[in-house]
C-alpha positions, 0 to 999 in steps of 0.5 A: 518463489513458485507460488500458487496460481490465483485467478482474479477475473481476466488476470492470473496471478502467481506461478509462472505469470508476469508481475501484475501492476495495480493501483488504487482509486482516490475518489468517492465511491458514491461519485460514480461518474468520478470513479468510473472516469478515473478507473478508465484513466488508470486502465488506459495507463496500464493498470491491470487491477483497480482497487476502490474503496467501499466504506459503507453498504451503499457503496456496494451498490455504487460499486455494482453500477461502476462494475457494470459500466466499466464492462460495458465500456469494454475494460476487463481489468478486475475491480478489487473492493478495498473493505476496512472492519465490516465483514458485512461490507466484505461479503456484500461486496464479495458478490459484486467484483472479482476480488476483495481486500480485507484485514480479517483481524479487524473483523471483530474486536474479539478474536474468535468472533473474527475468525468466525466472520472470516469463515462466513466471508470465505464461503461467499467468495467460494460461492462467487469465485471471488479472490481475496487479498489478506492485507496486513498493515504494520500500523493496524495489527489487532490487539490480539497480535500485538498482545501476543507477538508485539509490533514486529516484522515476525509478528506481521508474518504469524498474523497472516499465517493464521488466516492463510491456514483458515483458507486452507482449512476451508479449501480456499485457495484464491488468495493474495496476501500483503504485509505493508509498512511505511518503514522499508526495513520493516516491510522488507523483513515482514515479506521474507519472514512470511515467504519462509513460513509459506514455504515451510507450511506448503502454502505458498500464495501470491504476494502483493508488494507495496510500501504504504504511505510512501508520500509523493514526488521523488521521495515516494517513487524512490521509497517504494522502488528501493524496497519493492526492487529488493524483494523482487530481486529475491524472487518474492512478489507477484503484484505491485502498487506504488502508493503515491499521494497523487493522481493514482494515474501517476502510480501506474508507470512506476509500478509498470517499470517494476512489473517489467524490469523484474518480469521479463526474463527473455529481455535482460541486459548485461546486469541481468535486469530486463529493460523496461519500456520507458515510453510512459516515464520522463527522463528524470523519472527513469533516471531516479527509478534506475538508480533506486533499483540499482543501488537500493537493494545493496544498501538495504541489504548492507552490501554497500554503505555508499555509491557513486551518483553525481546528483547529491539530492538523489543520492540523499533520497536513496540513502534516507529511504534505505534508512542509512542516513537522514537528511530531512524529515521522514514523511508518511502520507496516505494516497487518499481514497474515498474516505478522505474529505480534504485536499490531501495532496495540497495539504501534504505539499503544504506540510512539506514546505513548512516543515522541511527545515526540521531534522530528525523528525517523522511527520505523518499526514493521513486522509482519515481516521480509519487507518490513520492513527494506526498507519502512522505509528512510527511517526513523532507527529501526525495530521489526521482528517476528521472530516467536516473541515476539521483535523486532529494532531497527533503527538506520537500515538496520542491525539493532542489537539482535536477538532482544528479548523483545516485552515489553522491546522498546519499552523498548529502543527508547526507550533507544536513541533517548535514548542517541543524542540524549544523545551 
């Protein structure tokens, strides 16, 4: 799409500019040394935008120090503050970094108050030259939208358009938009719906693409690639984040692969796709990314029902990522951030080991209660960190076991699933 150009510090996005690969850190922002170190590592790996969680006003002070020291080291990559719920924190962060990611609908339970606070936030961003990302996720739509439209892709697009129109009314155009979901079909349909609405209204802003809570390993990479590639092939998308429950550095080569495959029109091969630099990918990683991007869009668009692949495991992963056939549990897992207070990656791998024999079940492992319960809305069972070494287990959208010690939680989760299946 021919989008508006958005300036985020040293980065230009949209219009004729290349696709921007980005990532998000998973350190505690108050740990300045760890956060700065990780920012340097992802920047060196090729991330062009770096997002950092900002859960409290005190963290804004830490973010300011990190920003100053990052620049002193010679790095120009813009930093993005990730803010949930609090317009006060969002306004403070807008004075410190180049971009702020928010979901305006969560600024206040009352929709009119949320609109009022969003308008105040825009004025501060305008005064400081700060860009924003309006980031709506399928699992965290506000009650105003859910009551009016339901939890559908079209509802996500309509919700985003309300905030986009407010930006237009405020004559604020440094805007990027995202509509993420862990379900690849819902994610694609939401972005397509938003693209149509933006073009109809003449308010075409750059789009940030990502599959939220994609998981880790081959599964997370494949799930992200099939969906993101489908949209990029249609000309939808200006920046990508591959969300993995791993070290954030591991996300960057995959995001770069997608950005280069679909963003270098002067270096295309016989299949019409660019030839990305594979230097940062292992041979196995390059193989699975090629297959996911080649066959994923065709499967998701239902142009094909099957495809030739000598690797049965890889074929099953792609088919399940496209929601065509299910061979194992479907896992939803956030990548973790500064709000996560337990070893998310280790726990997620343990959950996968202990539950891999179940079929036709969706299991979520979430870092915290801020987004956890909402983002795992599609899950049959959920493991959510409470902090202080405690966990809450969910069945569907309802918490069924609270305050469980971490060292007992995985056992309790397995028992819960087994008990339900024995009934």
